[in-house]
C-alpha positions as a Markdown table, in Angstrom:
| # | Residue | x | y | z |
|---|---|---|---|---|
| 1 | Met | 111.1 | 80.2 | -25.4 |
| 2 | Thr | 114.9 | 80.3 | -25.0 |
| 3 | Lys | 116.3 | 83.8 | -24.3 |
| 4 | Pro | 118.5 | 84.9 | -27.2 |
| 5 | Ser | 122.2 | 84.9 | -26.5 |
| 6 | Val | 123.6 | 88.4 | -27.1 |
| 7 | Ile | 127.4 | 88.7 | -27.0 |
| 8 | Leu | 129.9 | 90.9 | -28.6 |
| 9 | Glu | 133.4 | 89.9 | -29.7 |
| 10 | Gly | 136.1 | 91.1 | -32.0 |
| 11 | Phe | 139.0 | 93.6 | -31.9 |
| 12 | Leu | 138.7 | 97.1 | -30.4 |
| 13 | Leu | 140.7 | 99.3 | -32.9 |
| 14 | Asp | 142.8 | 102.3 | -32.2 |
| 15 | Val | 143.3 | 103.7 | -35.6 |
| 16 | Asn | 146.4 | 105.7 | -36.3 |
| 17 | Ser | 147.0 | 107.7 | -39.5 |
| 18 | Pro | 149.8 | 109.8 | -41.0 |
| 19 | Asp | 149.2 | 113.5 | -41.2 |
| 20 | Ala | 150.7 | 115.7 | -43.9 |
| 21 | Glu | 150.7 | 118.7 | -41.5 |
| 22 | Ser | 153.8 | 117.1 | -40.0 |
| 23 | Leu | 155.7 | 118.1 | -43.2 |
| 24 | Ala | 154.8 | 121.8 | -42.8 |
| 25 | Ile | 157.5 | 124.4 | -42.0 |
| 26 | Thr | 157.1 | 127.6 | -40.1 |
| 27 | Val | 159.4 | 130.6 | -40.7 |
| 28 | Asp | 159.7 | 133.8 | -38.7 |
| 29 | Cys | 159.3 | 136.8 | -40.7 |
| 30 | Thr | 159.0 | 139.4 | -37.9 |
| 31 | Thr | 162.1 | 141.4 | -38.9 |
| 32 | Leu | 161.1 | 141.8 | -42.6 |
| 33 | Pro | 159.7 | 145.3 | -43.6 |
| 34 | Gly | 156.1 | 145.2 | -44.7 |
| 35 | Glu | 156.6 | 145.5 | -48.4 |
| 36 | Lys | 159.4 | 142.9 | -48.4 |
| 37 | Tyr | 157.2 | 140.5 | -46.4 |
| 38 | Leu | 154.4 | 140.9 | -48.9 |
| 39 | Thr | 156.8 | 140.3 | -51.9 |
| 40 | Leu | 158.1 | 137.2 | -50.2 |
| 41 | Ile | 154.6 | 135.8 | -49.9 |
| 42 | Arg | 153.9 | 136.5 | -53.5 |
| 43 | Asp | 157.2 | 134.8 | -54.6 |
| 44 | Leu | 156.4 | 131.8 | -52.4 |
| 45 | Glu | 152.8 | 131.6 | -53.7 |
| 46 | Asp | 154.0 | 131.8 | -57.3 |
| 47 | Phe | 156.6 | 129.1 | -56.8 |
| 48 | Leu | 154.3 | 126.7 | -54.9 |
| 49 | Ser | 151.5 | 127.2 | -57.5 |
| 50 | Asp | 154.0 | 126.6 | -60.4 |
| 51 | Met | 155.3 | 123.5 | -58.6 |
| 52 | Asp | 151.7 | 122.2 | -58.1 |
| 53 | Arg | 150.9 | 122.7 | -61.8 |
| 54 | Gly | 154.1 | 120.8 | -62.8 |
| 55 | Tyr | 153.1 | 117.7 | -60.6 |
| 56 | Ser | 149.3 | 117.8 | -61.2 |
| 57 | Glu | 147.5 | 116.2 | -64.2 |
| 58 | Arg | 144.5 | 118.5 | -63.6 |
| 59 | Lys | 144.0 | 122.3 | -63.3 |
| 60 | Val | 145.1 | 123.6 | -59.9 |
| 61 | Arg | 143.5 | 126.3 | -57.8 |
| 62 | Gly | 146.7 | 128.0 | -56.6 |
| 63 | Arg | 148.2 | 127.8 | -53.2 |
| 64 | Ser | 147.8 | 129.9 | -50.0 |
| 65 | Leu | 150.1 | 130.3 | -47.0 |
| 66 | Lys | 149.0 | 130.5 | -43.3 |
| 67 | Gly | 150.1 | 133.7 | -41.6 |
| 68 | Arg | 150.2 | 133.8 | -37.9 |
| 69 | Tyr | 150.3 | 137.2 | -36.2 |
| 70 | Arg | 150.7 | 137.6 | -32.4 |
| 71 | Arg | 151.0 | 140.5 | -30.0 |
| 72 | His | 153.4 | 139.9 | -27.0 |
| 73 | Leu | 153.7 | 142.1 | -23.9 |
| 74 | Tyr | 157.1 | 142.5 | -22.2 |
| 75 | Gly | 156.5 | 144.8 | -19.3 |
| 76 | Gln | 155.6 | 148.1 | -21.0 |
| 77 | Glu | 156.9 | 147.0 | -24.5 |
| 78 | Val | 154.8 | 145.4 | -27.1 |
| 79 | Leu | 156.4 | 142.9 | -29.6 |
| 80 | Arg | 154.5 | 141.8 | -32.7 |
| 81 | Thr | 155.6 | 138.6 | -34.5 |
| 82 | Arg | 154.8 | 137.3 | -38.0 |
| 83 | Arg | 155.2 | 133.7 | -39.0 |
| 84 | Leu | 154.3 | 131.9 | -42.1 |
| 85 | Ser | 153.5 | 128.2 | -42.2 |
| 86 | Phe | 153.1 | 126.0 | -45.4 |
| 87 | Ile | 153.9 | 122.6 | -46.7 |
| 88 | Pro | 157.0 | 122.8 | -49.1 |
| 89 | Tyr | 155.8 | 120.0 | -51.2 |
| 90 | Pro | 153.5 | 119.7 | -54.2 |
| 91 | Ser | 149.8 | 119.5 | -53.2 |
| 92 | Lys | 149.4 | 116.3 | -55.1 |
| 93 | Val | 152.0 | 114.7 | -52.7 |
| 94 | Ala | 150.8 | 116.4 | -49.6 |
| 95 | Asn | 147.1 | 115.5 | -50.2 |
| 96 | Leu | 147.8 | 111.8 | -50.6 |
| 97 | Pro | 147.8 | 110.9 | -46.9 |
| 98 | Gly | 144.4 | 112.6 | -46.3 |
| 99 | Asn | 143.0 | 110.8 | -49.3 |
| 100 | Leu | 144.2 | 107.5 | -48.0 |
| 101 | Arg | 142.9 | 108.3 | -44.5 |
| 102 | Arg | 139.4 | 108.9 | -45.9 |
| 103 | Ala | 139.6 | 105.6 | -47.8 |
| 104 | Leu | 140.6 | 103.8 | -44.6 |
| 105 | Tyr | 137.8 | 105.2 | -42.5 |
| 106 | Tyr | 135.3 | 104.4 | -45.2 |
| 107 | Glu | 136.5 | 100.7 | -45.0 |
| 108 | Val | 136.6 | 100.8 | -41.2 |
| 109 | Asn | 133.0 | 102.0 | -41.1 |
| 110 | Arg | 131.9 | 99.4 | -43.6 |
| 111 | Gln | 133.5 | 96.4 | -41.7 |
| 112 | Cys | 133.2 | 97.5 | -38.1 |
| 113 | Leu | 130.6 | 98.2 | -35.5 |
| 114 | Val | 130.6 | 101.6 | -33.8 |
| 115 | Leu | 130.5 | 101.1 | -29.9 |
| 116 | Gln | 130.9 | 104.7 | -28.8 |
| 117 | Arg | 131.1 | 108.2 | -30.2 |
| 118 | Glu | 132.6 | 110.9 | -28.0 |
| 119 | His | 132.8 | 114.6 | -28.7 |
| 120 | Thr | 135.1 | 116.9 | -26.7 |
| 121 | Gly | 135.2 | 120.4 | -28.2 |
| 122 | Arg | 136.4 | 120.0 | -31.7 |
| 123 | Arg | 137.9 | 116.6 | -31.0 |
| 124 | Arg | 136.0 | 113.4 | -31.9 |
| 125 | Arg | 136.7 | 109.9 | -30.7 |
| 126 | Val | 135.0 | 106.8 | -32.1 |
| 127 | Val | 135.4 | 103.3 | -30.6 |
| 128 | Tyr | 135.3 | 100.6 | -33.3 |
| 129 | Leu | 134.8 | 96.9 | -33.0 |
| 130 | Leu | 136.3 | 94.8 | -35.9 |
| 131 | Pro | 134.7 | 91.3 | -36.0 |
| 132 | Phe | 137.2 | 88.5 | -35.8 |
| 133 | Pro | 136.3 | 87.1 | -39.3 |
| 134 | Lys | 136.8 | 90.5 | -41.0 |
| 135 | Ala | 140.1 | 91.3 | -39.4 |
| 136 | Pro | 142.5 | 89.6 | -42.0 |
| 137 | Glu | 140.8 | 91.5 | -44.9 |
| 138 | Leu | 141.2 | 94.8 | -43.1 |
| 139 | Met | 144.8 | 94.1 | -42.2 |
| 140 | Val | 145.7 | 93.4 | -45.9 |
| 141 | Tyr | 143.9 | 96.7 | -46.8 |
| 142 | Val | 146.0 | 98.7 | -44.3 |
| 143 | Asp | 149.1 | 96.9 | -45.5 |
| 144 | Asn | 148.3 | 98.0 | -49.1 |
| 145 | Leu | 147.9 | 101.6 | -47.8 |
| 146 | Asn | 151.2 | 101.5 | -46.1 |
| 147 | Arg | 152.9 | 100.4 | -49.3 |
| 148 | Gln | 151.6 | 103.6 | -50.8 |
| 149 | Ile | 153.0 | 105.6 | -47.9 |
| 150 | Glu | 156.4 | 103.9 | -48.5 |
| 151 | Asp | 156.4 | 105.0 | -52.1 |
| 152 | Leu | 155.4 | 108.5 | -50.9 |
| 153 | Asn | 158.2 | 108.7 | -48.5 |
| 154 | Lys | 160.7 | 107.9 | -51.3 |
| 155 | Glu | 159.2 | 110.7 | -53.3 |
| 156 | Leu | 159.4 | 113.0 | -50.3 |
| 157 | His | 163.2 | 112.3 | -50.0 |
| 158 | Arg | 163.7 | 113.0 | -53.6 |
| 159 | Leu | 161.7 | 116.3 | -53.5 |
| 160 | Lys | 163.6 | 117.4 | -50.4 |
| 161 | Asp | 166.8 | 117.6 | -52.4 |
| 162 | Thr | 165.1 | 119.4 | -55.4 |
| 163 | Glu | 162.0 | 121.5 | -54.9 |
| 164 | Val | 162.3 | 122.0 | -51.2 |
| 165 | Ala | 165.9 | 123.2 | -51.6 |
| 166 | Lys | 164.6 | 125.8 | -54.1 |
| 167 | Ile | 162.0 | 127.1 | -51.6 |
| 168 | Leu | 164.7 | 127.4 | -48.9 |
| 169 | Ala | 166.8 | 129.4 | -51.3 |
| 170 | Ile | 163.9 | 131.8 | -51.8 |
| 171 | Leu | 163.7 | 132.3 | -48.0 |
| 172 | Glu | 167.4 | 132.9 | -47.7 |
| 173 | Lys | 167.2 | 135.5 | -50.5 |
| 174 | Tyr | 164.8 | 137.6 | -48.3 |
| 175 | Gly | 167.0 | 137.1 | -45.2 |
| 176 | Val | 164.7 | 134.6 | -43.6 |
| 177 | Asp | 166.6 | 131.7 | -41.9 |
| 178 | Gly | 166.2 | 128.8 | -44.4 |
| 179 | Asn | 168.2 | 126.4 | -42.2 |
| 180 | Leu | 165.1 | 124.6 | -41.1 |
| 181 | Pro | 164.4 | 121.0 | -40.3 |
| 182 | Val | 162.1 | 119.8 | -43.1 |
| 183 | Gly | 160.3 | 116.5 | -42.6 |
| 184 | Ser | 160.5 | 114.0 | -45.3 |
| 185 | His | 159.0 | 110.8 | -43.7 |
| 186 | Leu | 155.5 | 109.9 | -42.7 |
| 187 | His | 154.6 | 107.1 | -40.4 |
| 188 | Gly | 152.2 | 104.4 | -41.6 |
| 189 | Phe | 148.7 | 103.5 | -40.8 |
| 190 | Ser | 147.9 | 101.1 | -37.9 |
| 191 | Leu | 144.9 | 99.6 | -36.3 |
| 192 | Asn | 146.4 | 98.3 | -33.0 |
| 193 | Pro | 143.7 | 95.6 | -32.6 |
| 194 | Arg | 142.9 | 94.5 | -29.1 |
| 195 | Pro | 140.8 | 91.3 | -28.6 |
| 196 | Val | 137.6 | 91.6 | -26.5 |
| 197 | Arg | 134.6 | 89.4 | -25.8 |
| 198 | Leu | 131.6 | 90.8 | -24.0 |
| 199 | Asp | 129.7 | 87.7 | -22.8 |
| 200 | Pro | 127.5 | 87.5 | -19.8 |
| 201 | Gly | 129.2 | 84.2 | -19.1 |
| 202 | Ile | 132.5 | 86.0 | -18.6 |
| 203 | Val | 131.0 | 88.1 | -15.8 |
| 204 | Glu | 129.7 | 85.0 | -14.2 |
| 205 | Glu | 133.1 | 83.3 | -14.5 |
| 206 | Leu | 135.0 | 86.3 | -13.3 |
| 207 | Val | 133.0 | 87.4 | -10.3 |
| 208 | Glu | 131.1 | 84.3 | -9.2 |
| 209 | Lys | 133.7 | 81.6 | -9.6 |
| 210 | Arg | 136.9 | 83.5 | -9.1 |
| 211 | Tyr | 135.7 | 85.3 | -6.0 |
| 212 | Arg | 133.3 | 82.6 | -4.6 |
| 213 | Glu | 136.1 | 81.1 | -2.5 |
| 214 | Gln | 136.9 | 84.3 | -0.7 |
| 215 | Phe | 133.3 | 85.2 | 0.1 |
| 216 | Glu | 133.3 | 83.3 | 3.3 |
| 217 | Arg | 136.5 | 85.0 | 4.6 |
| 218 | Val | 136.0 | 88.6 | 3.5 |
| 219 | Lys | 134.3 | 91.4 | 5.5 |
| 220 | Glu | 130.9 | 92.7 | 4.6 |
| 221 | Glu | 132.4 | 95.9 | 3.1 |
| 222 | Glu | 134.5 | 93.7 | 0.8 |
| 223 | Arg | 131.5 | 91.7 | -0.2 |
| 224 | Arg | 129.8 | 95.0 | -1.2 |
| 225 | Gly | 132.7 | 95.7 | -3.3 |
| 226 | Tyr | 132.4 | 92.4 | -5.3 |
| 227 | Asp | 128.7 | 93.2 | -5.8 |
| 228 | Leu | 129.6 | 96.7 | -7.1 |
| 229 | Leu | 132.1 | 95.2 | -9.5 |
| 230 | Arg | 129.7 | 92.7 | -10.8 |
| 231 | Gln | 127.1 | 95.4 | -11.3 |
| 232 | Glu | 129.6 | 97.7 | -13.1 |
| 233 | Leu | 130.9 | 94.9 | -15.4 |
| 234 | Glu | 127.3 | 94.0 | -16.4 |
| 235 | Tyr | 126.4 | 97.7 | -16.9 |
| 236 | Gln | 129.4 | 98.2 | -19.2 |
| 237 | Arg | 128.6 | 95.1 | -21.1 |
| 238 | Arg | 125.0 | 96.0 | -21.7 |
| 239 | Thr | 126.0 | 99.6 | -22.6 |
| 240 | Leu | 128.4 | 98.7 | -25.3 |
| 241 | Ile | 126.2 | 95.9 | -26.8 |
| 242 | Ser | 123.2 | 98.4 | -26.7 |
| 243 | Gln | 125.3 | 100.9 | -28.5 |
| 244 | Ala | 126.5 | 98.4 | -31.1 |
| 245 | Ile | 122.9 | 97.4 | -31.8 |
| 246 | Asp | 121.8 | 101.0 | -32.0 |
| 247 | Asn | 124.4 | 101.6 | -34.6 |
| 248 | Leu | 123.0 | 98.8 | -36.6 |
| 249 | Arg | 119.4 | 99.8 | -35.9 |
| 250 | Gly | 120.0 | 103.0 | -37.9 |
| 251 | Gln | 121.2 | 101.0 | -40.9 |
| 252 | Ile | 118.3 | 98.5 | -40.8 |
| 253 | Gln | 115.7 | 101.3 | -40.4 |
| 254 | Ala | 117.2 | 103.2 | -43.3 |
| 255 | Val | 116.6 | 100.1 | -45.5 |
| 256 | Ala | 113.1 | 99.7 | -44.1 |
| 257 | Ser | 112.3 | 103.3 | -44.9 |
| 258 | Gln | 113.6 | 103.0 | -48.4 |
| 259 | Val | 111.4 | 100.0 | -49.0 |
| 260 | Leu | 108.4 | 101.9 | -47.8 |
| 261 | Ala | 109.2 | 104.8 | -50.1 |
| 262 | Ala | 108.1 | 103.5 | -53.5 |
| 263 | Gly | 110.8 | 103.4 | -56.1 |
| 264 | Lys | 113.6 | 104.4 | -53.8 |
| 265 | Lys | 115.0 | 100.8 | -53.3 |
| 266 | Ser | 114.0 | 97.5 | -55.0 |
| 267 | Pro | 113.3 | 94.5 | -52.7 |
| 268 | Thr | 116.2 | 92.7 | -54.2 |
| 269 | Arg | 118.6 | 95.4 | -53.3 |
| 270 | Ala | 117.1 | 95.9 | -49.9 |
| 271 | Lys | 117.4 | 92.2 | -49.0 |
| 272 | Ala | 121.1 | 92.3 | -50.3 |
| 273 | Glu | 121.8 | 95.2 | -48.0 |
| 274 | Leu | 120.1 | 93.5 | -45.1 |
| 275 | Arg | 122.1 | 90.4 | -45.6 |
| 276 | Arg | 125.3 | 92.4 | -45.5 |
| 277 | Ile | 124.2 | 93.9 | -42.2 |
| 278 | Lys | 123.3 | 90.5 | -40.9 |
| 279 | Glu | 126.7 | 89.1 | -41.8 |
| 280 | Leu | 128.4 | 92.0 | -40.0 |
| 281 | Ala | 126.3 | 91.5 | -36.9 |
| 282 | Glu | 126.8 | 87.8 | -36.8 |
| 283 | Ser | 130.6 | 88.0 | -37.4 |
| 284 | Ala | 130.7 | 90.2 | -34.3 |
| 285 | Gly | 128.7 | 87.8 | -32.2 |
| 286 | Leu | 125.3 | 89.5 | -32.5 |
| 287 | Arg | 123.6 | 86.4 | -34.0 |
| 288 | Ala | 120.4 | 87.3 | -32.1 |
| 289 | Leu | 120.1 | 90.5 | -34.1 |
| 290 | Gly | 119.8 | 88.5 | -37.3 |
| 291 | Glu | 117.5 | 86.0 | -35.9 |
| 292 | Ser | 115.0 | 88.3 | -34.2 |
| 293 | Val | 115.1 | 91.3 | -36.4 |
| 294 | Ile | 116.7 | 91.0 | -39.8 |
| 295 | Asn | 115.2 | 87.6 | -40.8 |
| 296 | Pro | 111.7 | 88.6 | -39.9 |
| 297 | Leu | 112.2 | 91.9 | -41.9 |
| 298 | Ile | 113.4 | 90.0 | -45.0 |
| 299 | Glu | 110.4 | 87.7 | -44.8 |
| 300 | Ala | 108.1 | 90.7 | -44.4 |
| 301 | Ile | 109.6 | 92.3 | -47.5 |
| 302 | Asp | 108.9 | 89.0 | -49.4 |
| 303 | Asn | 105.4 | 88.7 | -47.8 |
| 304 | Pro | 103.9 | 92.2 | -47.1 |
| 305 | Glu | 100.7 | 90.7 | -45.9 |
| 306 | Lys | 102.6 | 89.0 | -43.0 |
| 307 | Thr | 104.3 | 92.2 | -41.7 |
| 308 | Glu | 102.3 | 92.7 | -38.6 |
| 309 | Ala | 102.5 | 89.1 | -37.7 |
| 310 | Leu | 106.3 | 89.0 | -38.2 |
| 311 | Leu | 107.2 | 92.4 | -36.8 |
| 312 | Gly | 104.3 | 93.3 | -34.5 |
| 313 | Ser | 103.3 | 96.3 | -36.7 |
| 314 | Arg | 102.1 | 96.9 | -40.2 |
| 315 | Asn | 104.8 | 99.6 | -40.6 |
| 316 | Leu | 108.2 | 98.1 | -41.4 |
| 317 | Val | 110.2 | 100.9 | -39.6 |
| 318 | Glu | 108.0 | 100.7 | -36.5 |
| 319 | Gly | 108.2 | 97.0 | -36.5 |
| 320 | Val | 112.0 | 96.9 | -36.7 |
| 321 | Ser | 112.1 | 99.4 | -33.8 |
| 322 | Leu | 109.8 | 97.1 | -31.7 |
| 323 | Arg | 112.0 | 94.0 | -32.4 |
| 324 | Ile | 115.2 | 95.8 | -31.7 |
| 325 | Gln | 113.9 | 97.3 | -28.4 |
| 326 | Gly | 112.7 | 93.9 | -27.4 |
| 327 | Leu | 116.3 | 92.5 | -28.1 |
| 328 | Val | 117.9 | 95.3 | -26.1 |
| 329 | Asp | 115.5 | 94.7 | -23.2 |
| 330 | Ser | 116.5 | 91.0 | -23.2 |
| 331 | Leu | 120.2 | 91.8 | -22.6 |
């Protein structure tokens, strides 16, 4: 039996999104007496809430400001500072970038494979692979988002001369420096696609053919370096492909579990979802996943009496796991 060809190809994405926090301003209120400081906060909250109501079609919950209080030591002296941070634009406007970002990541997760997930403290980094056939559709989607950002920037420029100017006037009334740089432009969304193809043939081409001519002339230590390079490239290829398959494994097993749970998912809907996953896998080069896992699973859904023969187990989820593990072992 011919060993299934398992490759991975597409675009690695570096998703970049606008952030409304870049529109926030921070004012120093250290010199304000306590009562005056609290009155300023109330006036700002009232104005911002009224502004939100004027620009919202729904009931608003009010607006809060972020206070930052720090204690500084200068020799024997202690200095305490008070700063207020807030976005001087209507919430409806300020919330739009976040809403668009959520919509983009929903689309990215729908059309891409996840190769890696890294967590460092509170930061999270995900490496996405966008299959070549799906790239034009996603690029158009991002372009449509950026058209909305362009319209938003026009609105920000208009509001800077109207509502924001009123907020700065409130600050000046309380003796707080209102001569602040206020952002009125957000950059657009970008995917920064980089083409990649993880094929065992590339390792053969790069290491074997390109370095073969030098093998007769290099020292033993250098030959060992070539071997280490070959091993590392193959390890990285297997790791990324395994992680991509593992990402799809969860989706396939979820469908299989829902089929087993009576009434949770009809066979028709289950097969439609499996075909979607198969299309995603094959468009990224993982044709072997469709042939060795998804096709037998669809046939088992149509013919439950053949499940063990098709998947190696009477249990759909267990059979899928066995099939996928066999595919990973063949890499």
